[in-house]
C-alpha positions in Angstrom: 0.0 0.0 0.0 1.2 3.5 -0.8 1.2 4.8 2.8 2.9 8.1 1.8 0.3 8.7 -0.8 -2.4 8.0 1.8 -0.9 10.5 4.2 -0.5 13.1 1.4 -4.1 12.8 0.4 -5.3 13.1 3.9 -3.2 16.1 4.6 -4.2 17.9 1.4 -7.8 17.4 2.3 -7.4 19.4 5.5 -5.6 22.2 3.6 -2.0 21.6 4.5 0.4 22.8 1.7 2.0 20.2 -0.5 5.6 21.4 0.2 5.0 21.0 4.0 3.7 17.5 3.5 6.8 16.6 1.5 9.1 17.9 4.1 7.3 16.1 7.0 7.2 12.7 5.2 10.9 12.9 4.9 11.0 12.1 8.6 7.9 9.9 8.9 8.4 6.2 9.2 6.0 3.3 9.8 6.9 0.5 12.2 5.2 -2.9 12.2 4.0 -3.8 15.7 3.8 -7.5 16.4 1.8 -8.7 19.3 -0.1 -11.7 20.5 -3.9 -12.0 21.2 -6.6 -12.2 18.6 -6.7 -10.3 15.3 -6.3 -10.8 11.6 -4.4 -13.8 10.2 -1.1 -14.4 12.1 2.0 -13.0 10.4 4.5 -14.9 12.6 5.4 -16.8 15.7 6.9 -15.8 19.0 8.8 -18.5 20.9 8.4 -22.2 20.5 10.3 -24.2 17.9 11.3 -22.5 14.6 10.7 -23.9 11.1 14.2 -24.4 9.5 15.2 -25.6 6.0 15.3 -29.3 5.8 18.9 -30.4 6.9 19.8 -27.1 8.5 20.9 -27.4 12.1 19.7 -25.1 14.9 21.9 -21.9 14.8 24.6 -22.0 17.5 27.4 -20.0 19.0 30.1 -22.6 19.3 28.5 -25.6 20.8 25.6 -23.8 22.4 22.2 -23.3 20.6 21.0 -19.8 20.2 17.6 -19.1 21.8 14.9 -18.6 19.2 13.0 -15.3 19.7 10.5 -15.0 16.9 9.9 -15.4 13.2 7.8 -13.5 10.6 6.3 -14.5 7.2 7.4 -11.6 5.0 4.6 -12.1 2.6 2.0 -11.7 5.3 3.5 -8.5 6.7 2.0 -5.1 5.7 4.1 -3.7 2.9 5.7 -0.5 4.2 7.4 2.3 2.4 11.1 2.5 3.1 11.6 -1.0 4.6 13.4 -3.2 2.1 12.2 -6.5 3.6 12.1 -9.6 1.4 8.8 -9.8 -0.5 8.4 -13.4 0.7 10.0 -16.1 2.7 10.6 -16.0 6.4 12.9 -14.1 8.8 13.9 -15.8 12.0 15.6 -14.1 15.0 17.9 -15.8 17.3 19.7 -14.2 20.4 21.5 -15.2 23.4 20.9 -12.0 25.3 23.3 -12.5 28.2 26.3 -13.3 26.0 25.4 -10.7 23.4 25.3 -8.0 26.1 28.7 -9.1 27.5 30.1 -9.0 23.9 28.6 -5.5 23.2 31.2 -3.3 21.5 33.7 -6.0 20.9 32.5 -6.8 17.4 31.7 -10.4 18.4 28.5 -11.3 16.5 28.3 -15.0 17.4 25.4 -14.6 19.9 22.8 -13.0 17.5 21.6 -14.3 14.2 19.1 -13.4 11.6 18.1 -16.3 9.3 16.3 -15.9 6.0 14.4 -18.9 4.7 13.3 -18.6 1.0 9.6 -19.2 0.3 10.4 -22.1 -1.9 12.7 -23.9 0.7 11.4 -27.2 2.1 11.2 -26.6 5.9 10.5 -28.6 9.0 10.0 -27.9 12.7 13.4 -27.9 14.3 14.3 -30.6 16.9 14.0 -29.3 20.4 17.4 -28.6 22.0 18.5 -30.7 24.9 18.3 -27.6 27.1 14.6 -26.5 27.3 15.5 -23.0 28.4 16.4 -22.2 24.8 12.6 -22.6 23.9 10.2 -19.9 25.1 6.4 -20.0 25.2 4.9 -20.1 21.7 2.1 -17.9 20.4 1.0 -16.3 17.2 1.9 -12.7 16.2 -0.5 -10.2 14.6 0.6 -7.0 12.9 -0.5 -3.4 12.9 1.2 -0.2 11.8 2.4 2.7 14.0 3.6 6.1 12.9 7.2 6.9 14.1 9.2 10.2 14.1 12.7 11.0 15.4 12.7 12.1 19.0 13.5 15.7 18.2 10.1 15.9 16.3 7.9 13.6 18.2 7.2 15.7 21.3 4.1 15.4 23.4 2.2 18.6 23.4 1.2 18.3 27.1 4.9 17.9 28.2 6.6 19.9 25.4 8.8 21.9 27.8 10.0 18.7 29.5 10.5 16.9 26.2 12.6 19.8 24.9 14.8 19.6 28.0 15.6 16.0 27.1 16.9 17.0 23.7 20.5 18.1 23.0 21.2 21.6 21.9 21.8 20.3 18.4 18.4 18.5 18.3 16.6 21.6 19.8 18.0 23.6 16.9 16.8 21.0 14.4 13.4 21.1 16.0 13.2 24.9 15.9 14.3 25.0 12.2 11.7 22.4 11.3 9.0 24.4 13.1 9.9 27.4 11.0 9.6 25.4 7.8 6.4 23.5 8.9 3.8 26.0 10.3 1.4 23.0 10.3 3.7 20.7 12.2 1.3 19.9 15.1 -1.5 19.1 12.5 0.8 16.9 10.6 1.9 14.9 13.8 -1.7 14.5 14.8 -2.7 13.3 11.3 0.0 10.6 11.4 -1.2 9.4 14.8 -4.8 9.4 13.5 -4.0 7.2 10.5 -1.6 4.9 12.4 -2.4 5.3 16.1 0.1 4.7 18.8 -0.6 1.5 20.8 -0.2 1.8 24.7 -0.3 -2.0 24.9 2.9 -4.1 25.1 4.2 -5.3 21.8 6.1 -8.5 21.7 8.3 -7.1 18.8 8.5 -4.4 16.2 10.0 -4.3 12.7 11.0 -1.1 11.0 11.0 2.4 12.2 13.8 4.3 13.7 16.8 2.6 15.3 17.0 3.5 19.0 18.8 6.7 19.7 21.4 5.0 22.0 22.2 2.4 19.3 22.8 5.0 16.6 24.9 7.1 19.1 27.1 4.0 19.7 27.5 3.4 15.9 28.3 7.1 15.5 31.0 7.0 18.3 32.6 4.0 16.6 32.5 5.5 13.2 34.2 8.8 14.4 36.7 6.9 16.4 37.6 4.7 13.4 38.0 7.6 11.1 40.2 9.4 13.5 42.3 6.3 14.0 42.7 5.9 10.2 43.8 9.5 10.0 40.8 10.6 7.9 39.7 13.3 10.3 41.0 15.1 13.3 38.3 16.2 15.8 39.5 18.6 18.6 38.3 17.4 22.1 36.2 20.5 22.5 34.4 19.7 19.3 33.9 16.0 19.8 30.4 16.3 21.2 29.2 18.5 18.4 30.7 16.2 15.7 29.2 13.2 17.4 25.7 14.8 17.3 26.1 15.6 13.6 27.3 12.1 12.8 24.5 10.6 14.7 22.0 12.7 12.8 23.5 11.7 9.5 23.5 7.9 10.4 19.8 8.1 11.4 18.9 8.3 7.8 21.2 5.3 6.8 20.0 2.8 9.4 16.6 1.2 10.1 15.5 -0.9 13.0 15.2 -4.5 11.7 13.7 -5.8 14.9 13.1 -4.8 18.5 11.7 -7.1 21.2 11.4 -7.5 24.9 10.0 -10.9 26.1 7.4 -10.5 28.8 9.1 -13.0 31.1 12.6 -11.6 30.7 14.3 -8.3 31.8 16.1 -7.5 28.6 15.6 -5.5 25.5 17.0 -6.8 22.2 17.5 -4.9 19.0 18.7 -5.7 15.5 19.6 -2.7 13.3 20.8 -2.6 9.6 21.6 -0.1 6.9 18.8 0.4 4.4 21.1 -0.6 1.5 22.2 -3.8 3.2 18.6 -4.8 4.0 17.5 -4.2 0.4 20.4 -6.3 -0.9 19.6 -9.2 1.5 22.9 -8.8 3.5 21.3 -9.8 6.7 24.6 -10.9 8.1 25.6 -7.3 8.4 22.8 -6.6 10.9 24.1 -5.4 14.3 22.6 -6.6 17.6 22.4 -4.6 20.8 21.1 -6.1 24.0 20.2 -4.0 27.1 18.8 -4.9 30.5 15.9 -3.1 32.1 17.0 -3.9 35.7 
């Protein structure tokens, strides 16, 4: 479905100028929320045993199986502008959250895996590992769309002053510049929420939308440090924070959240992020994983 076209038509109907709509939609992304319960036909499975290609072993890190988190049927997902997911086949996500958290920042990617299973592949339910803790409770996933904006745009009108205080000076300037360019910014934000309402309920997982700010910040830090080490740039200490903010803003447009999830019976938050170009080209092995704990 042409979601940007849907948004444009709705905005034009309420009298918002076309140039403002175009500028706003540069920042508007849609995320696919995945949750249990009743609803339309299931689009995936959380927990349980995955369906793997016949003859393929359970993904491991060394000798240890990687816990299976969830899978989605790409053909059953809503088609969303700007997310280069495969048109069909399945995506399966595996993560050992404890080891992945300990390996964070080391470049060790053994403990997280995204597996793509083509639609024409013969599959079978994987044999259960000897350790049952690698298999979580199984339930079907249902999809709905949610509008998403970067944090420096997506302020809550009721707490706008507090939200602005949470932004860096660089982000505050971005927000002020956008408000000048978009006199109808509040109406545009409200219209996006009307078309794709926020859901206060707990989602099992999300696909698409913006990568978390902390994740992009970490990538930006590593990118700048790597360029400095290679002698490509020299950043004075007094300008490091400003350069980091600019690099983070640039990278936000390059990366997309491939998956975010937080199992109800665990105290961790898992995230896979990937560059738009790598996702469109099917280079899922280049997805980065980040695991954080809530307690």
